[in-house]
C-alpha positions in Angstrom: 3.7 -21.9 -2.2 7.2 -20.9 -3.2 8.7 -17.5 -2.5 10.6 -15.6 -5.1 14.4 -15.9 -4.7 14.8 -12.3 -3.7 11.9 -12.0 -1.4 13.8 -10.0 1.2 14.6 -7.4 -1.4 11.0 -7.4 -2.7 9.7 -7.0 0.9 12.1 -4.1 1.6 12.1 -2.2 -1.7 9.1 -3.0 -3.8 6.7 -0.1 -4.3 3.8 -2.5 -4.4 4.5 -3.6 -0.8 5.0 0.0 0.3 1.7 1.1 -1.3 -0.2 -1.9 0.2 1.2 -0.9 3.7 0.0 2.7 3.0 -3.4 1.3 2.0 -3.6 -0.7 5.2 -2.7 2.3 7.3 -5.3 4.5 5.6 -7.9 1.8 6.0 -7.1 1.6 9.7 -7.4 5.3 10.1 -10.7 5.2 8.4 -11.9 2.5 10.8 -10.8 4.4 13.9 -12.1 7.8 12.7 -15.7 7.3 14.0 -14.3 6.4 17.4 -12.3 9.6 17.9 -15.3 11.7 17.1 -14.0 14.1 14.4 -10.6 15.1 15.9 -9.2 15.2 12.4 -10.4 18.0 10.1 -10.4 15.5 7.2 -13.7 14.0 5.9 -13.9 10.2 6.4 -14.6 9.6 2.7 -11.2 11.1 2.0 -9.4 8.2 3.6 -11.6 5.7 1.7 -10.6 7.5 -1.6 -6.9 7.6 -0.7 -7.0 3.9 0.2 -8.6 3.1 -3.1 -5.9 5.0 -5.0 -3.1 3.4 -3.0 -4.5 -0.1 -3.8 -4.8 0.7 -7.5 -1.2 2.1 -7.5 0.0 -1.0 -5.7 -1.5 -3.3 -8.3 0.0 -1.2 -11.0 3.4 -1.2 -9.3 3.3 -5.0 -8.9 3.5 -5.4 -12.7 6.2 -2.7 -13.4 9.8 -3.8 -13.5 11.6 -2.0 -10.6 15.3 -1.4 -10.8 17.2 -3.8 -8.6 14.2 -6.1 -8.0 13.8 -7.8 -11.4 14.7 -11.5 -11.8 15.4 -10.8 -15.5 18.9 -11.3 -16.7 
């Protein structure tokens, strides 16, 4: 496995990474929600739906050229 030359910038600024972190956070909240017994007034399926959209957006963002992150010259 070989990392891209600007992996630090990708890790720090890429929207795909940010959206995957958001998806992970939402997924974690969804997993913990049954344990806290309804303290949040948001239905559990809402987190599943938000996680789905965050993952779809991350996949889309992975293929979009982002200013300052492109290897193109």
